[in-house]
C-alpha positions in Angstrom: 0.1 0.2 -0.3 1.2 3.3 -0.7 1.3 5.9 2.0 -1.4 8.6 2.2 -2.6 11.4 3.9 -4.1 9.2 6.8 -0.8 7.5 7.7 2.0 9.6 7.2 1.6 13.5 6.5 4.8 14.2 4.1 3.3 11.6 1.6 -0.2 13.4 0.5 -2.2 12.0 -2.0 -1.1 15.3 -4.1 2.6 14.5 -3.7 2.1 10.9 -4.4 0.4 11.9 -7.4 3.1 14.4 -8.3 5.7 11.5 -7.9 3.7 8.8 -10.0 3.2 11.3 -12.7 6.3 12.9 -13.1 9.5 10.9 -11.0 9.4 7.5 -12.5 12.4 6.5 -10.2 15.3 7.5 -8.0 17.4 8.7 -10.8 14.6 10.9 -12.2 14.3 12.6 -8.7 18.3 13.0 -8.4 18.2 14.9 -11.9 15.0 16.7 -10.9 16.8 18.1 -8.0 20.1 19.0 -9.6 17.9 21.1 -12.4 15.6 22.8 -9.2 18.9 23.7 -7.2 20.2 25.7 -10.1 17.2 26.8 -11.7 18.8 29.7 -13.4 21.2 27.2 -15.3 20.6 25.2 -18.4 22.0 22.1 -18.4 23.5 19.3 -21.1 22.5 15.8 -20.3 25.9 14.6 -19.4 26.8 17.8 -17.2 23.6 16.5 -15.3 24.6 12.8 -15.2 27.9 14.3 -13.9 26.4 15.9 -10.8 25.0 12.6 -9.9 26.1 10.6 -6.7 29.6 8.9 -7.7 28.1 5.8 -7.1 25.4 6.4 -9.5 25.3 4.8 -13.1 22.9 6.3 -15.6 23.1 5.8 -18.8 22.6 8.5 -21.4 19.3 6.9 -22.7 17.9 6.5 -19.1 19.0 10.3 -18.2 17.2 11.2 -21.4 14.3 9.0 -20.6 14.0 10.7 -17.1 14.2 14.4 -19.0 11.7 13.8 -21.5 9.1 12.6 -18.6 10.1 15.7 -16.7 9.5 17.7 -19.8 6.2 16.2 -20.3 5.3 17.0 -16.6 6.2 20.5 -17.4 9.0 20.8 -14.8 11.8 21.4 -17.0 12.2 22.9 -20.5 14.5 22.2 -23.3 16.1 25.1 -25.2 16.9 25.4 -28.8 20.3 23.7 -27.8 18.8 20.6 -26.2 19.6 22.1 -22.8 17.5 21.4 -19.9 16.3 23.9 -17.1 14.0 23.7 -14.5 10.6 25.5 -15.2 9.5 27.2 -11.9 5.9 27.1 -11.3 3.2 27.1 -8.6 2.0 24.3 -9.7 5.0 22.2 -8.6 7.3 23.9 -7.0 6.1 23.0 -3.4 6.3 19.3 -4.4 9.8 19.5 -5.5 10.7 21.5 -2.2 9.1 18.5 -0.3 11.0 16.0 -2.7 14.4 17.8 -1.8 13.3 17.6 1.8 12.4 14.1 2.3 15.4 13.2 0.0 17.5 14.7 2.7 15.4 13.5 5.7 13.9 10.3 4.7 15.8 9.0 1.8 14.8 5.2 2.5 11.1 5.8 2.8 11.3 8.3 -0.4 12.8 5.7 -2.4 10.3 3.0 -1.3 7.4 5.0 -2.1 8.8 6.1 -5.8 9.2 2.5 -6.1 5.8 1.6 -4.8 3.8 3.9 -7.0 5.6 2.7 -9.9 4.5 -1.1 -9.1 1.1 0.4 -8.6 0.9 1.8 -11.7 2.2 -1.6 -13.7 -0.2 -3.4 -11.4 -3.1 -1.0 -12.7 -2.1 -1.1 -16.4 -1.8 -5.3 -15.9 -5.0 -5.5 -14.4 -6.7 -3.8 -17.4 -5.5 -7.2 -19.5 -6.8 -9.4 -17.3 -9.3 -12.0 -18.4 -12.8 -11.4 -16.5 -14.7 -14.6 -15.8 
């Protein structure tokens, strides 16, 4: 079960919905936090990858996939040179701030929720194909 407002005030339904829509995995969270921390700067994908923790290995393809998902959510924008930058907006700034705080204060719980949300999304998709009898 995914945490909700009832069980953990940090993981509200709105915040969990944001994670489910926009943050597919921990790598995406780290890329987003890097972009948000330096919102005035635009980044190339390799520059972003270089900012991740030394033991984090993210392929160029996976980093591009994360960036595409963040762009589709309206959290990042690409300029003419395909460089990425954080798109400040009241719609998601609070969620990004919560993500940053939880990443520092409760990383294990945050990572578990991110992957639980992903698993529930996959499960819901798979359930759509179950034969009803």
